[in-house]
C-alpha positions as CSV (number, residue, x, y, z in Angstrom):
1,X,0.1,0.4,0.5
2,X,1.1,3.4,-1.0
3,X,2.4,5.3,2.5
4,X,3.9,8.6,2.1
5,X,5.5,9.9,6.0
6,X,5.9,14.0,6.0
7,X,5.8,16.6,8.6
8,X,2.7,18.0,10.2
9,X,2.0,21.8,9.0
10,X,-0.9,23.3,9.0
11,X,-3.9,23.8,11.5
12,X,-5.7,21.7,9.7
13,X,-3.7,18.5,9.2
14,X,-3.1,18.7,13.0
15,X,-6.9,18.2,13.2
16,X,-7.3,15.1,11.7
17,X,-3.8,13.9,12.9
18,X,-5.2,13.9,16.9
19,X,-8.2,12.3,15.3
20,X,-6.5,9.5,13.9
21,X,-4.6,9.9,17.5
22,X,-8.1,9.2,19.2
23,X,-9.2,6.6,16.8
24,X,-5.8,4.6,17.2
25,X,-6.0,4.7,20.8
26,X,-9.6,4.0,21.6
27,X,-9.2,0.4,19.4
28,X,-8.1,-1.6,21.4
29,X,-8.7,1.2,24.3
30,X,-5.5,2.0,26.1
31,X,-6.7,3.7,29.2
32,X,-2.9,5.8,29.7
33,X,-4.2,7.9,27.1
34,X,-6.5,9.0,29.5
35,X,-4.0,10.3,31.4
36,X,-3.2,12.9,29.0
37,X,-6.8,13.0,26.6
38,X,-9.5,12.6,29.3
39,X,-13.5,12.6,27.8
40,X,-15.0,15.8,29.8
41,X,-18.7,14.9,31.1
42,X,-21.4,12.3,30.6
43,X,-23.5,13.9,27.0
44,X,-24.1,12.9,23.7
45,X,-21.1,15.3,22.9
46,X,-18.8,14.8,25.4
47,X,-16.5,13.1,23.1
48,X,-16.6,15.8,20.6
49,X,-15.8,18.1,23.1
50,X,-13.7,16.7,24.6
51,X,-11.7,16.2,21.7
52,X,-11.8,19.5,20.6
53,X,-10.0,20.6,23.1
54,X,-7.0,17.7,23.2
55,X,-6.2,19.1,19.8
56,X,-6.4,22.7,20.5
57,X,-3.9,21.5,24.2
58,X,-1.7,19.2,21.5
59,X,-1.4,22.0,19.3
60,X,-0.1,24.4,22.1
61,X,2.2,22.2,23.2
62,X,3.7,22.2,19.8
63,X,3.8,25.9,18.7
64,X,5.5,26.2,22.5
65,X,8.4,23.4,22.7
66,X,11.0,24.0,19.9
67,X,12.0,20.3,20.3
68,X,8.8,18.8,18.7
69,X,7.9,17.5,15.3
70,X,4.7,16.1,14.9
71,X,4.8,14.2,11.1
72,X,1.7,12.2,9.3
73,X,1.5,8.8,7.0
74,X,-1.0,9.5,5.0
75,X,-2.1,6.6,2.0
76,X,-2.2,8.9,-1.1
77,X,-4.7,6.4,-2.9
78,X,-7.1,8.3,-0.8
79,X,-4.9,11.0,1.1
80,X,-6.1,10.6,4.8
81,X,-3.5,10.7,7.6
82,X,-3.8,7.1,8.4
83,X,-1.1,6.9,11.2
84,X,1.2,9.7,12.8
85,X,3.8,10.4,15.6
86,X,5.2,13.0,17.4
87,X,9.3,13.0,17.9
88,X,10.9,14.8,20.4
89,X,14.6,16.5,18.9
90,X,16.9,17.1,21.7
91,X,20.5,18.0,20.8
92,X,21.4,19.4,24.1
93,X,20.3,17.6,27.9
94,X,16.7,18.4,28.1
95,X,16.2,17.8,32.2
96,X,18.7,20.9,32.5
97,X,15.7,22.6,34.4
98,X,13.3,21.4,36.4
99,X,9.9,20.8,34.8
100,X,6.9,19.8,37.3
101,X,3.6,21.0,35.2
102,X,0.4,20.1,36.8
103,X,-2.2,18.2,34.9
104,X,-4.3,21.5,34.3
105,X,-6.4,19.8,31.7
106,X,-8.2,17.8,34.7
107,X,-10.2,19.5,37.0
108,X,-8.7,20.9,41.0
109,X,-9.1,18.1,43.2
110,X,-8.0,14.2,43.7
111,X,-8.4,13.2,39.8
112,X,-5.7,16.3,39.4
113,X,-3.2,15.1,42.2
114,X,-3.8,11.0,40.8
115,X,-2.2,12.1,36.7
116,X,0.2,14.7,38.7
117,X,1.6,11.6,40.3
118,X,1.0,9.4,37.3
119,X,2.9,11.3,35.0
120,X,5.7,12.5,37.5
121,X,6.4,8.6,37.8
122,X,6.3,8.5,34.0
123,X,9.0,11.1,32.9
124,X,11.2,9.9,36.2
125,X,13.0,7.4,34.2
126,X,14.7,9.1,31.5
127,X,14.6,12.1,33.6
128,X,17.2,10.8,35.3
129,X,18.6,8.7,32.9
130,X,18.5,10.2,29.3
131,X,20.5,13.4,30.8
132,X,21.9,14.1,27.2
133,X,21.0,15.0,23.8
134,X,18.7,12.4,22.8
135,X,16.0,11.3,19.9
136,X,12.8,10.4,22.3
137,X,9.8,9.4,20.4
138,X,6.9,10.3,22.5
139,X,3.9,9.4,20.6
140,X,3.1,7.3,17.9
141,X,0.2,5.4,16.3
142,X,-1.5,3.8,13.8
143,X,-5.5,3.7,12.6
144,X,-6.5,0.2,13.5
145,X,-7.8,-0.6,10.1
146,X,-4.5,0.2,8.8
147,X,-2.3,-1.8,11.0
148,X,0.9,-4.3,9.9
149,X,1.1,-2.3,6.2
150,X,4.3,-0.8,7.2
151,X,2.9,3.1,8.2
152,X,5.2,2.4,11.2
153,X,7.7,1.2,10.1
154,X,8.4,4.1,7.5
155,X,7.9,5.9,10.9
156,X,10.3,3.8,13.0
157,X,13.0,4.1,10.0
158,X,12.7,8.2,10.1
159,X,13.6,8.5,13.9
160,X,16.6,6.4,13.3
161,X,17.9,8.0,10.3
162,X,17.3,11.5,12.5
163,X,18.8,10.1,15.7
164,X,21.9,8.9,12.9
165,X,22.7,12.1,11.3
166,X,22.9,14.0,15.3
167,X,24.7,11.4,16.4
168,X,22.5,10.6,19.3
169,X,20.9,7.7,21.8
170,X,17.2,7.1,21.3
171,X,14.6,6.8,24.3
172,X,10.9,5.8,24.1
173,X,8.3,4.1,27.0
174,X,5.9,1.5,24.7
175,X,2.6,-0.6,25.7
176,X,2.6,-4.1,24.8
177,X,0.7,-3.4,21.6
178,X,4.6,-1.6,20.6
179,X,8.0,-3.6,22.3
180,X,8.1,-6.1,19.3
181,X,8.4,-2.8,16.8
182,X,10.8,-1.3,18.7
183,X,12.6,-4.7,19.6
184,X,13.2,-5.3,15.8
185,X,14.6,-1.1,15.7
186,X,17.5,-2.4,18.3
187,X,16.0,-0.8,21.2
188,X,16.4,-2.9,24.4
189,X,14.5,-2.7,27.6
190,X,16.0,-0.7,30.6
191,X,13.1,-0.8,33.3
192,X,9.3,-2.1,34.1
193,X,7.4,0.8,35.3
194,X,4.1,1.5,37.2
195,X,2.3,4.2,36.7
196,X,-0.1,3.9,39.5
197,X,0.7,6.0,42.1
198,X,-0.6,5.6,45.9
199,X,-1.7,7.4,48.3
200,X,-2.1,7.2,52.3
201,X,-5.8,9.3,52.3
202,X,-7.2,9.0,49.0
203,X,-10.2,10.3,48.1
204,X,-13.0,9.3,46.4
205,X,-12.3,10.8,42.5
206,X,-8.7,9.3,43.3
207,X,-9.9,6.1,44.0
208,X,-12.4,6.4,41.1
209,X,-9.8,7.2,38.8
210,X,-7.7,4.4,39.9
211,X,-10.6,2.5,39.0
212,X,-11.1,3.9,35.8
213,X,-7.3,3.4,34.5
214,X,-6.8,0.3,36.3
215,X,-3.2,-0.8,36.3
216,X,-1.0,1.4,33.8
217,X,2.4,0.4,32.9
218,X,5.1,1.5,30.6
219,X,8.5,-0.1,29.2
220,X,11.0,2.0,29.2
221,X,13.2,1.6,26.1
222,X,16.7,3.2,24.5
223,X,18.7,2.8,21.4
224,X,22.2,3.7,21.3
225,X,23.8,6.3,19.1
226,X,25.4,3.0,17.7
227,X,22.6,1.9,16.6
228,X,23.8,-1.9,18.3
229,X,23.2,-3.2,21.3
230,X,25.4,-5.6,22.3
231,X,24.2,-7.9,25.9
232,X,26.9,-7.5,28.4
233,X,30.0,-5.4,25.7
234,X,27.6,-1.8,25.4
235,X,27.8,0.1,28.0
236,X,24.6,2.3,29.7
237,X,25.9,6.1,29.4
238,X,23.9,6.8,32.3
239,X,25.5,4.5,35.3
240,X,28.8,3.3,33.2
241,X,28.1,-0.5,33.4
242,X,27.8,-3.1,31.0
243,X,25.0,-6.0,32.8
244,X,21.7,-6.2,33.6
245,X,20.9,-4.0,36.9
246,X,20.7,-0.5,35.0
């Protein structure tokens, strides 16, 4: 099937891209996505209104972040966006300054506190181990009816080529669905990272969201700048070791 990968440049493209993102993460439903893109309300228009809010918010994040690079994969036969990715291209250590942004897209209270905790856990491994220039695959998705047809390979090849041009390592946080693809491209597992935060006396909002989301976990993966990982030989730059004790 003929696909084309290219940068997302217009607001119209971005709107179609995020609609594709939602469809992709909802089929099958991946609950971690709701940490970033919740559905607000329960009415008949709740999903559409939440999608529009999420689209505008992600566009604002993109515009305010020089490292942000959104790309789309288009089916050239139909012109539709069928996959996409958000890369963060860091030519310097991105963690030089501490950043503890609140999950302001959730209302104040137990739910926001829960998401704040989950996102702090989510970002901690790379903030500790990835304190060098690198390429980070922040988001990747493919529409359900276009999976296993090569769109993900186009995205991965683009990112690897970019990392090689920059001469840097790569990082990503994987769901179980993505791990086989990333291993194929030379990524190795660093740690399993459970995201559910704990609290001694959680309120009802905290408990409700924890129940709705269920167990959350990401596989933190890394690819050396050389592109070749050799067990027992490749040195992990964050601690100087060559073994599995990261």
